N, C-alpha and C positions, 0 to 999 in steps of 0.2 A: 714643773720645774721645767727649766728655758735649758735648750740646746743647741751650740753653734753650728751651723751649715757651713763647713770647707772645703776651699779643693782638693781634691783626693791628689795623693803621689802621684806628679808626669812621669807618663816614661823616662828612658834614659835616654837624655840627650833634648830634652826637650826644655825650652824654656818656661813656655809659658800659652797660657789658652785662649781662648775667642770664648766666651757668655753668648752661644748660641742662640738657642729660645728657654727660656719660661714658660715648666707644665702644671705650675701652681703660677698662687695668683698670693698677697697676701692673706688672708683669713678664712682660706681653703683648708679643710680638714681632709688630710693625708695620711695614709694607712704601711706599713714597715714593711723596707723594701721596696716602693712606691718607686717611678723615678718625676723625681723634680724637676730638672736639668739636663739642659744637653751643652757639652764641654767641649772647642773642635781642636785638634794640634795638628801639626802636620799634618798629617795622616788617619788618623784614627778620631772619631768620635765619644769623648769618657761621659756614661750618666753616671751622674746623684745620687743616690737613692735617699731615701728616707731612713734616719735610723733607732727612727719609734715612730707609737704611734700619735696620732698632732692634730697641730694645729701651724701653720707659717704665719707668727703675730708679728714677722719685719720681711721686708728685703731689701738687701744693702747693697746689691750689684743688677746693675739694668742692663738688658739686651745688645748686647753691641762688644759691651768693654773687656778688656786686656786682663788676665788676670793668672794668679803663679800661685804653684804649691800653698796653701795653708790659710788664704783669704778667707774668708767666711764672705759667705754668699746667703746668707737669711740666718733666721732664729724661728729653733720652732720649741711652742709649747708644747711638753707630752703630757698627754690622755689618752682617754681612749680614743679609738677609731669613733666615727659615727657606725650607728648599725642598721644596718641595709632597711630591714622594715624600717623605721623612725625616717628613714632620706626616703622612700619611697610616697611614705606618706603626706613631708613634708611640700613631697614635691606638687601632693594630691590634690594639699592643703586651697582654696583658695585664696589668692595674691592681694595685697591691701589696693585699693585702687586709689587711682591719682587726679588729679583734677588739670591737663592742661593748658592751659589758657593761650590764645589762638591770639597773632598778633596783627594777621592778617584779619581775619572771622572774629566780630563776637558775636564765638559762640563756647564752647564747653565741651572739655571730649575727655570720657572718664577712659583711662589706657591701666595696664598690671605692670607689671619691672620687668617682665620679660619682651610685653613689647612696646616698652620705650627701649630697651635696652635693642631691640630689634631698630628700632626707627632712626635711633645712634646709631648703627653698625651702616647702614644703609644710607645715612647723609638724609632724613625722606622726615618731614615737618609730617604730623598728628593728621592737620585741617588734608593734607593731599589723598588720604586714603576714606573712604565711605566705612564706618561703621556699622558692622549688622547687630552686636550685642544688642540686651536687654537696653533699654532708652538710651539708647546711640554708641553704648558701649562701643570702643576698639575693641578687637582678637586679638591674637594672631596669627589666624586664620586668612581676617580679612588682607594684611599685611604683607602675610606669605604671596595667596590668590594676585593683588597690588602688582610687586614685584615681578609675580610671572606673568604678568596680562604686559606687562612695560618690559621688559626685554622683548617679549614674540613682540608688541609695537616695533620692535628695533630691529625685527630678522624679517617679519611675514610678508611674503612677494606681495608686488605689488604694488608697495607702498610707493606716493607720489615723488615724479622726480624734484631734487631740491631746487632751492629757488637758483636762478641766478641773474647777478646783481648785474645792469648794462644787456644792452644787444649786444651779441656773442660773444661775451663774456664764457672764455674758462674754466673749467669747472675744475680749480684749485683743492687737489688731494694735497691734506696738513703732512707735513713733513714734520717726526719730531724725531728725536733722542735722548740714548739711556744711557745715563754712564751709572755701571753699576763694582763697585770693587768685588774682586777676586777673591774667593772663599777660601783661608790659610793653605787647604788642600792641593787646589788649583796653583794659588802660585807655587807649594810646592814643591809641585809637576813640575811646571815652567823652571822651573828652578834646576833640578835636574837634568831635566831633558839639555837647556841647555849646556847646561858645564859637559854631561855627555858626548854631546858635540864640540866642547872645545878640547876636553880632556882627552878622548880616545883620538886612534887612527880608525873611523867604522867604513866598512867599506862589506854590499850586500852583493851576495852570490846565489844563482838560481837555480831550481830546477825542475820536474815535473814527475807527478806520482799516479799508477794504473791504481784506483780503488775497488777495481773489480774484487780483486778475492777475499778486504775487507771486509764490504756491501754485503757478499754474500753471506760471509762467518756470521754477522752481526745480523740479517734475519732470519737465519740457520735456527741462531743459539738465541735469541732478544727473547720473543715468550719465553723458555725455560732459563735462562736467566734472572730477567726481574721476581721468576716465580720463586727461585733458589731465593737470589739475596734480595730482595726484597730493592733493586736501586739497578734503575734504565746500566744499558750500555751500549755507554757515548763513543766515538771518535778521538775524541780526546785521551783516553786509555791506551789506543791504542801508538800512536801519538806517543805521549809520553813514553812509552816500556820499550821502542821504537829508539827515541831520543836515547834512554840509557845504554841502553846496547854500541850506539854510535858512540855516545862520551867515553866508553867503556873503550874503545879502540882508539878513541883522539885525546887524551887526556889533558890537552887543553884549551880544547873547547869548553870543557870545562872547572880553570881553573881562570884567577879572578892578579889583577895586578896592582900589585901597594909599595908604591913606589919607587925602584929600578929592581923589583922582587917579587918573580912569578912564583905562587900562589897553592900547588895543585892539591887536591881536594879527591881524596876515598871514597867520598861518598854522594848522593846524588840526589839533591834538594830540586825540584822541580820548582817555579814559580809559572804559574798561570790565569795572566793575565784574565780580570772581571770587567767588567763595566756597571758602575754606578751611576747613579743618581750627581753624587757629587763630582765625579770624576775615576779616572782608571786604577784598580788597584789589583795588585800582585801578593796572593794569596798562598806560599811555598806549603806546600807537599816535604815531607823527612823522608828519608829515606824511600825512595818512591823504590829502587832497584826490586827489594825485600816487600811491594805492593804484591799483593791478586789485584786483578783487575778488577772487582767488586768492588775491594776495601778503596785504591785510587778514585771510582767513580762516586760511594759514600763520602770520603771526605773532600773528594773537590767539590758536589753538592753542598757537604757544610757551610762551608769555608765561602764557600760564592755566594750565597744563602746569608750569613756573617756579614760579608762585604758590603753587598747591597741594603742591608737594614741598620749596615752605621755601627753594625757592633762587633767588626773585630778586634781581636789585638795586635798592640804592635812588636809580638812577636812573635807573631801571622805572616807578617810582614817584610820581617827579614830574616836573613840568613841563603838564601838562599842560592843556588852554583849555576844557577839554567834558565833559562826564563822563552813559553810557549804564549804568543798570544794566537787569536783568531781573526783575523777579520773579517772573515767569511760567512758570516753569520750575518753582518750587515751587507754582505754582498760582494768586500773588498775581492777584484780581479787580482791582484798586486801587490805588495810597496815596501816598502824598507821600516822596520819593526826600526828605532832606535835603545840603541842597550840600557840596560838594565842594571847599572853600573852600583859593586864594580866587578861584577859579571861579564865573563868580557864572549857571550855571544846570549843572538836568542832568535828563536824559529818564528818566524812568522805563514800562519796558515793562512789559507786565502779559500775560494767560491766553488764547490763543486762544478764543474759542470760537463758536460755528454759533449764531447769532441771525436772526431774521426780521427783514427792513429791506423797505422799500417802495422798490424797481428801479422807474424810467419805470415806474410808476402799479400795480408790480404785487405782492405779496407774494411774498419772495421770501429764501430761508436764506442764508447770505451768513457765512463766513469773518473775523471783528468780536474787532479789541483795543483796550481803552482809552487811551492816551496821553496821561501824567501827565509835565508841566513845572513843578520846579520852579525857581524862580527869584527874585533877590536884588532886590526893588522902589525899594530906593535906586538903580539906575540904571537899573533895567528896564521900563519902561508897558507893561502889561496890554493898551496894542492889540498892540506889538512882538513879548509871549510870547502871544499869540488867530495873530496872523500870524503866526507861526513854526511851533506847528502845527499849520496851514493848510495851510503850502508841506508842509511833512511830509507830508501826507496825499495831498498832492496828487502830489506824487513815490514816494510805494509805492500807490498807487490806480493809475497809470500808468506801471508803470518804463522807458518809450520815454521819459520825461522825461528817465532817469539821466543817457542814452548822448545824448543832446542838449541837454541843461543848457537848460531852459528853464520 
């Protein structure tokens, strides 16, 4: 029985997707729920699993093509999945030998299918490699050894200097360019960033926070917290909880603009920026005000892992009311983050550095961090933004306030 593998229903507001990569080829055996192909949309990568055991009889759409929901990607011939033991035995079986004729040297070289595939992948002629098998047969180990020695010869120290053509001629370094199209995610990120700059009246205000008490609290309870909850106590949970308290005092920072209306939210869905190989994503944690520190750290870890693996869903990336981004993990001292529309504000965290500070009339080294709040000046006044950061600073410099909500 043949089954059509189709593009699944796409997330709302997503018109099409790009076929990024096939994980199977025509003729390959597959198991039920095994991922066959990756489809990239504007925000997420969708996996298309096999609906049953069987084998791929035909692939209808090639990599790089743009597809819409319902398009047939491949044909699956339903049948029993290959037995593991049988696969192992087949792998151990001696592959059929093929004689490769050399165009340059009048001799024959015996190779197996695996060896031929390896030669083709690296664009090698069989005559370039010395066979050590029986009767001069070329083995896979021979090809791998050749590739390794060739790579070493290209980088080994002590190589002779490159030949210079002409007396006094300078060695010219090769100047290359490579044109690579943006991924759909990168193109969407670029579009949203430009849109934010053209739509909102963005302004950034700064402050700094002394993290002595937060660091002491983490150090004091780190081991017991991790032992009891099975998750590490990070800085982000402190900043998220402190942000919630500041948002409660300044609701306009938690609001959004829709046309000529200001929408105030009485819930606190915080987006946390996560860097992935495909680009920046902002997973949203819902109702952070109702979360414990442990639950926040656990949920954040799960969402970040899903984002980095490309398995995060569209619903987990939308609907936030406020965002936090931490450039400090990459060493950033100060930045002006861009709004994640339709949100009206985003908090930027930065690197913690020991700096001399005046404390009770004395100069002391303290772990300091610069904070940046970018906000939409159309609805948020400078007074509100400054007082928001002051409130955040107070909460973090005296973490007991987070428990007492004062």
